[in-house]
N, C-alpha and C positions, 0 to 999 in steps of 0.2 A: 737396597734400592740405590740405583745410580743417580737418577735425576727425575724431575717431574716435568711433564710436557703439557703445555696449555695451547689450545687452538685459538687463533685470533682471525678475525675477518680480513684485516689489512695489517700485515706485519710492519710495514714502514710507518704507518700511523701509530701503531702500538709502540714502536721503538721511539718515536718522537715524544710520546706521552711519558714513557719511562725515563728518557734522558732529561726531560724537564723536572722530573722528581729525583734526579741524581742516582738513577739506577743504570749502571754501565753494562753494555753488551761486551762479550768477550771478543767479538769481531766487529768492525765498523759497519759492515753490510751483511744482509742475509745471504746464506748459501743454500744450494739445493741439498736437501737432506735425504734420508734413506727411503722415504716414500715418494720422492720426486717432487716435493713441495718445498717452498722457501722456509728456512729455519734460522734461528739465531739463539745462542745461549747467553744467559745473563750471568754477571759476575756473582759467585756465591757470597762474597763479602757484603754485597748489597741486598741479598735475599735471605738473610738470617742463616747463612751457612749452607743453603740448599742450592744445588745446581738446577737452574730452571731453563727449559727450552721453550721457545715460542715457535709454533708451526702454523703457517697460514692455511686456513681451511680451504679445502677444495670446493669450489662452487659448481 
């Protein structure tokens, strides 16, 4: 397994919540991912050694 992807309603809000809890993104801002939706990866050292991707849910 390469990584785990979690869908979120609002990626910027999710990022703010994670930063408040000392969980760092690998990039400062979301980018457009493979599905054409905003994504951001979280630092594995802050996620128990697991690479986590957040993808904003398509509404």
